N, C-alpha and C positions, 0 to 999 in steps of 0.2 A: 707681469703676466699672470692671468687667472688660470685656474685649473682647466676651464673651458678653452682658453687660448692654448694651453699646453696640449690638449687633446687634438687641436686643429693644426698643430705645428708640423713642420717638416721633421720626420722621425730621425733624420740625420743630424739635427741640431741638438746640442747639449742643453738641458734645462738650466736656467739661471735664476738668480734673485738679486734684488737691489738691497744693499746694506752699507751704511757708512759712506754713501756717495760712490760706491763701487758696484760693478756688476760681477757677480761671482758664479762660476759654474757649480752645479749641484751633482754630486756623485751619489747614487743610491746603491747600497750593497745589501743583498739578502743573506741573512745568517740563520740557518736552521735552528741554532741554539738560542737565538734572540727571543725574549719574551715580550719586549716592547720596543718602540722606536727610540733611537738615541741620535743626538745631533752633535757634531764636532766641527770646528774650524781647523783646517790644515795648519800645522805649526807656522808655515810661512804666509798664511792668509790667502793662499792662492785658490782655494776651493772650499766648498761646504760639503761635509760628508754625513750622509744619513744612513744608519744601519737599521734594518727593519726585519721583523719575522717574515718567513717565506710566503705567508698567505696575505700580507698587507699589500693593497693596491699601490702602485707607484704614484698615482695622482694624490693619494692620501699622504704619502711621504713628502711630496713636493709642497703640499699645503702646510704640513707640519713645519717644514723648514722655513717657508716664507712667513709663517706666523710668528717666527722668532727673530725677525730682522733686527729688532732693537738690541736683543742680546748679542747677536752676531756683530753689530756695529760696535758694541762695547768691547768685544773680544778683539776686533780689528784694531782698536785703539791701543792695544797692548802688544801688537806684533812689532818686532824689532825692525827698525829701518836699516837699509844697507849700510855696512861699515866701509867708509872710504879709506882704504889703507894708504895713507900718506904719512910723512914724518909728523909725529905728534899724535897720531891716532891712538885710541885705547882699545885693547881687546882683553878678554879673560883668558887666563891660563891657570889651570888647577885651582879655580875659584878666586884668584886674585887678579886685580886689574893691572895690566902691563902697558907701558907706553911704547909704541913702535918708533924706533930711531932708524931713519933711513938716510944713509950718506952714500949717494950713487957711486962715488969713486973708491969706496972701501970694499973689502971682500964680500962676496955674495954669501958666504957662510953665515948662518944664523947663530947669533950669540945671545945667550940668556943670562942676564944679570939681575940683581935685585930691582924688581919693578920695571925692567926694560927688556925689550926684545929688539936687538940691533942687527941690521944686515945692509949690505950695499947692493950694487948692481942696478940695472935699468929700472925705472919706475913702472914701466908697462908690464913687467913680469913679477912685480912685488907681491900681488895678491896670490898668484898661483904658487910662488915659491914658499910663501908663508903658510899656505894651506898644506903643501907637501910636508913642511917641517912639523906642523901640528899633527898630521896623520902619523908621521914617524914616531913622534913622542907618544901619541895615543897607543900605537901598537906595542911599544915597549912597556908602558905602564899597564896596559890591559893584559898582556901576556904574563906579567908578574902577578897581577891580581888573580888571573885564572889558575895559574900554577898553585898559588897559595890556597885558594878555596877548594880546589880539587884535592890537594893534600889533606886538608881538614876533613873533607867528605869521604876520603878513602877511595877515590876513583881516579882513573887515568885522565890526564888533561887532554881534551880533544884539541884539534887544530882550531885556532882562532881566526876568524875573518872579520874584517871591518866593514861596517855599513854606514850609510848616510841617509837612509830613507826617513821620511818625515812621519811615518806611521808608528814607529816603536823605537825604544832605546836599546833593546836587546831581544834576541830570540834563541830558542833551543829547538832544533828539529827532532823529529821522532827517531832519527838515526844518531842523535847525540852531538851534532855539530852546533857550535855556538857562534853567534854573530852579534857584535856590539857596535853601537854607533860611535864613530870616531869623535864626534863633537863633544862627547862626555869629557874629553881631555880639558875642556874649558870650565867644567863644573868643579866644585870642591871635591877633594879626594874621596871623602866619605860617600858622596852622591854617586860618583863613578863606581866605587867598589860595591855599593849596594846593588847596582844593576848586574854586575858580574856575579855576585853571590846569588842573586835571584835566579839567574840562568843556570848556575851550577846546581842549585837545589832542584831544578827541573830534570837533571840527569837521573835523579832518584825518584822523583814524583812528577809525572808529566801532566800536571793539573794544578789547581789552586786549592786543594783540599786542606783540611786541618793538619794532615800529616806533612804536606808540603810547607805550610806556614811554620810549623814547629821546627822542621828541618832548616828552613831559612833562618829562623831566629837563632838556632844553634850555630850556624855557620858565620853569620854576620856579627861583627863585634860592635857595630855602631847603633845609632838610633834610626830604625827603619821608618817610622812615621815622619821624622824630621827630614830624612833624605827624600822621601816621596813628596813631602810638602814643598821642598826646594824645587824639585822638578816641575811640579804643578804651577808654582809661582813664577819661576824664571826660565823654564825649559824653552819657551818660544824664543827667548833672546839668543839662545845658542845657534839658532838657524839663520841669524842675520847674514845675508850674503855679503861676501867680500867684493869690493869693487875698487 
């Protein structure tokens, strides 16, 4: 679709582009703080997201996205395929690969052993039960992380909520509530903890100023650049849907 085609389209239709043999919807977001256009592929590869300054024409944003179809095709090649959760499947837990052992006649309770996650029950509910278990594990780990970093920061620990949105790994609201993506339970501990430390630092500095960065370095015991690099390199794989 050319820009002229887009101008002639039914306004109820979402704009799209072709990349990697797929047709992807384009979401255009205006950001008053944006100084230039930026392009991202959703972590699950479901859509293209363009952020633009408020004065930029939408048609220019669409042309910008379509002009980078080759880059998007490369990004799509790195999107994780759905994980078929059957006996012998492999999933990440705390950064380590674990084999799923499913014996239908055994207990439904999930058991974690060295390199294995075992559970019984009917195969049709295997994916949902395993996801619930991962969420429960995530909540316990993240609550402990949050309590520890808030203690270091000298602030009261806010209530933790779990998210699963594909836009961000964590968030801290202006009211001080913290939300962390449950899928970080699959990442290495240092990576998960770096996200929690980041959001706790926002309780004191609601920006990304030098003061915020210094506070974060004082809170987090690990290698921040290495943790960020891991998420950039492997973060998409954590969004692989269970099937």
